[in-house]
C-alpha positions as CSV (number, residue, x, y, z in Angstrom):
1,M,0.0,0.0,0.0
2,E,1.2,3.5,-0.9
3,H,2.0,5.7,2.0
4,R,2.8,8.9,0.0
5,P,0.0,11.4,-0.6
6,D,-1.2,11.4,-4.2
7,P,0.4,14.4,-6.1
8,I,-3.1,15.9,-6.5
9,Q,-3.4,16.1,-2.7
10,I,-0.2,18.1,-2.4
11,I,-0.9,21.8,-2.2
12,T,1.2,24.8,-1.3
13,R,0.1,28.2,-0.2
14,P,2.7,30.7,-1.6
15,S,2.9,34.2,-0.5
16,V,1.8,36.9,-2.9
17,S,5.4,37.7,-3.7
18,V,6.2,34.1,-4.5
19,A,3.0,33.6,-6.5
20,E,4.0,36.5,-8.8
21,D,7.1,34.5,-9.9
22,R,6.2,31.4,-11.8
23,I,9.6,29.8,-11.1
24,Q,9.4,30.3,-7.3
25,A,5.8,29.0,-7.2
26,L,6.7,25.9,-9.2
27,G,9.8,25.4,-7.1
28,A,7.8,25.6,-3.8
29,W,5.4,22.9,-5.0
30,V,8.2,20.7,-6.4
31,H,10.0,20.9,-3.0
32,A,6.8,19.9,-1.2
33,A,6.2,16.9,-3.5
34,R,9.8,15.7,-3.1
35,R,9.6,16.1,0.6
36,A,6.5,13.8,0.4
37,G,8.7,11.2,-1.3
38,W,8.0,11.7,-5.0
39,R,10.6,11.8,-7.7
40,V,9.6,15.1,-9.5
41,D,11.2,16.5,-12.7
42,P,10.1,19.8,-14.1
43,V,9.2,19.7,-17.8
44,D,10.5,22.6,-20.0
45,E,7.3,23.3,-22.0
46,P,5.4,26.6,-22.3
47,V,2.3,27.1,-20.1
48,D,-0.4,29.7,-20.0
49,W,0.7,31.8,-17.0
50,P,-2.2,34.4,-17.3
51,A,-4.7,31.5,-17.1
52,G,-3.1,30.3,-13.8
53,E,-0.8,27.6,-15.2
54,C,2.4,27.4,-13.3
55,G,4.4,24.7,-15.0
56,L,4.5,21.0,-16.0
57,V,6.2,18.3,-14.0
58,D,6.8,14.6,-14.6
59,I,6.2,12.5,-11.5
60,E,7.5,9.0,-12.0
61,G,6.2,8.6,-15.5
62,L,3.0,10.7,-15.3
63,R,2.7,14.4,-16.2
64,Y,0.9,17.0,-14.1
65,L,0.0,20.6,-14.8
66,L,0.7,22.8,-11.8
67,R,-1.9,25.6,-11.3
68,I,-1.9,28.6,-9.1
69,G,-5.0,30.6,-8.0
70,L,-7.5,31.4,-5.3
71,R,-8.5,27.9,-4.1
72,G,-7.3,27.3,-0.5
73,R,-9.8,28.1,2.2
74,T,-8.8,30.3,5.2
75,R,-10.3,33.0,7.4
76,A,-9.7,36.7,7.2
77,V,-9.8,38.7,10.5
78,L,-12.1,41.7,10.5
79,L,-10.8,44.5,12.6
80,P,-13.0,47.1,14.1
81,A,-12.5,50.6,12.6
82,G,-9.4,52.3,13.9
83,Q,-7.6,49.1,15.0
84,A,-5.7,48.4,11.9
85,G,-2.1,49.5,12.2
86,P,1.2,48.6,13.8
87,G,-0.4,46.8,16.8
88,T,-2.5,44.5,14.6
89,A,0.0,41.7,14.9
90,E,-0.4,41.7,18.7
91,L,-4.1,40.5,18.6
92,P,-4.5,37.6,20.9
93,A,-4.8,34.2,19.1
94,G,-8.3,32.7,19.4
95,D,-9.8,35.9,20.8
96,R,-13.6,35.4,20.3
97,A,-14.2,39.1,20.2
98,V,-12.3,39.3,16.9
99,A,-14.6,38.6,14.0
100,S,-13.5,36.7,10.9
101,R,-14.9,35.5,7.6
102,P,-14.1,32.7,5.2
103,V,-11.9,33.7,2.2
104,L,-9.9,31.9,-0.5
105,Q,-6.2,32.2,-0.5
106,L,-3.5,31.6,-3.2
107,T,-2.8,27.9,-3.6
108,T,-0.6,25.9,-5.9
109,W,-1.9,22.4,-6.9
110,A,-1.4,19.7,-9.5
111,E,-3.8,18.3,-12.0
112,P,-2.9,15.1,-14.1
113,V,-2.4,15.6,-17.8
114,L,-4.6,13.1,-19.5
115,A,-3.4,11.7,-22.8
116,P,-5.9,11.8,-25.6
117,E,-7.4,8.3,-26.2
C-alpha cells in the first residue's frame, strides 16, 4: 500500500510575492512533492501563465500541470474601525471578540495531464 500522498493532494500556499514569480511558485510545489517522497522532474514546455498555469512536471512517468490561483480556504480577520495599524500583529490568538470571515487564498496544486485516447 502506498503511504505517500497522491500528487493531486499536495498543495502549497505561496505568499503573494512568490506567486508572482512562476519559477518560485513551481519550485515551492516541487519541493513539497519531493519532501512527500515523489521523484519530480520539471518539464520545460510553455504554459499559459495568465490562465493560472504554473508549469509542467513529470512524476514517476505521469505528467501533471501545476496551477496557481485562489483555491485554499482560510479565514480573514475583520478588525474594528481604527484598530488596523502597527499593533495589529499583537491581537490575541483565538480571541472570540475578533470577527473573521471565510476567504480563499492563493494555492498551488497539481492536475494530471490526461493523454488523448
